[in-house]
C-alpha positions, 0 to 999 in steps of 0.5 A: 402881189398875186394871191393864188386862188386854189378854189378857182384852180381846183374848179378848172381841174374839175371841169377837165376831169368831168370829161375824163370820168364820163369817158371811163363809163364805169363807177369810180370810187375814192376810199379814205381810211381815217383813224380817230377824230381830227378836225383838220382831217375831217375838213380835208375828207369833207373837201374830197367828198365835195370834189368827188360829187362835182366830177362824178366820182364816189367817195367812201370813208372807212373809220378805224378807232384811234386805239387800233394797233398797227396790225389791225390797221394793216388788216383794214387797209388790205380789206378796203384795197381788195374791194373792187369798187374802190378805184383808189385808196388813201390813208388820212395822215397824220396817224396816231404816234403808236402806229407805224406809218411806213409799214401801213402806207406800203399796204396800198398797191401802187395801182390804187395809191392816189396819194403816191405814198407807198415805196413802190409808187414813190419809186415809179414816180422817181424813175419816171415810170408812173402816170401820176405825181404826188398830189402836192407836187401836182398842185405846186407845179400847177401854181407855178405854171399859172404864175409863169414861175420857172424853178431853174436858177432859183434859190429854193427853201423847203421847210419840213420833211414830212410825207405829204409835203416835204418828202415829195417836194424834195424828190420833185426838185431833185428830179428837176435838178433844182438847187434847194435847201431843206430845213428841218427841226435842227437846221440853224439859221432858218431866218437867214436862209429864208431871207435869201430864198426866191421860192419858199415852200412850207409844209410844217404845220406850225401856225405863224412859223414864217412872218413877212419880215423873214422873207426876201422882197418878191419871193414866191411863197407857197404855204402847204402847211396846215394846222388848227389854231383857235378853231380855225385851219391856218398855215405856216405863214402869218399873212400879216404884211405878206402882201408887201413882200411876196410876189405870189402867196398861197393862203390857208385855207383856199390855197394849196389845199383845194388844188391838192385835193383836185390832184388826188382825183386827177391821180385817181382818174389816171389810174382808172384810165390805165385799167380800161 
């Protein structure tokens, strides 16, 4: 089994980005808007700060109280977006239940949307007009290229339909005319569908959702789910016994996560190059 090292892959991406950042010859900065306190979110923001430091891109966190209304949050986003020094702006998800995520992510213009979450940015990606791709898609493409794994002709199962994983992955697979099954909360026979899958991509955020016995021998398993369990960040896949089944496995932490962070910065650099 190949256990994918996301930290090493992120380092490779960083080396290429350093040169591109140096060529732009003006300060670049990633703005992160965070609501409330969440350990998983805090961990991701820290990783972004560290990656930015490595490639020479600044970062700034704008904190919003969890009690803030959708209107107040939208006002904050508009304020952050209009700060010239902020090359790209991302909203750390998930947001509190009382906020309206669609309304808020659409407040980030496509020219600064490094997460590719706004309707305009998604539309540009879908139609092939944009210069960037959703970060998780960039990460998965990188992983599959390293593993020399072609998605054509594969039986693919995607678990979860969230904004950060399921939705962009579904768009990517559709763009590439791949055949896939999207498993949501109400999908029956999850285990039966998993058992026949050549490629499994999960982004549910439910610890231990997938076990080794549910998988087909030789399956490629990309775990893009993150959650907190007993004070640790864990994925959707229970790692016990996975090495005896999967041909490729991305662990959590240290798999898709670091590479997705790298792809956010790759997008930021690409957006900055458009403005040269």
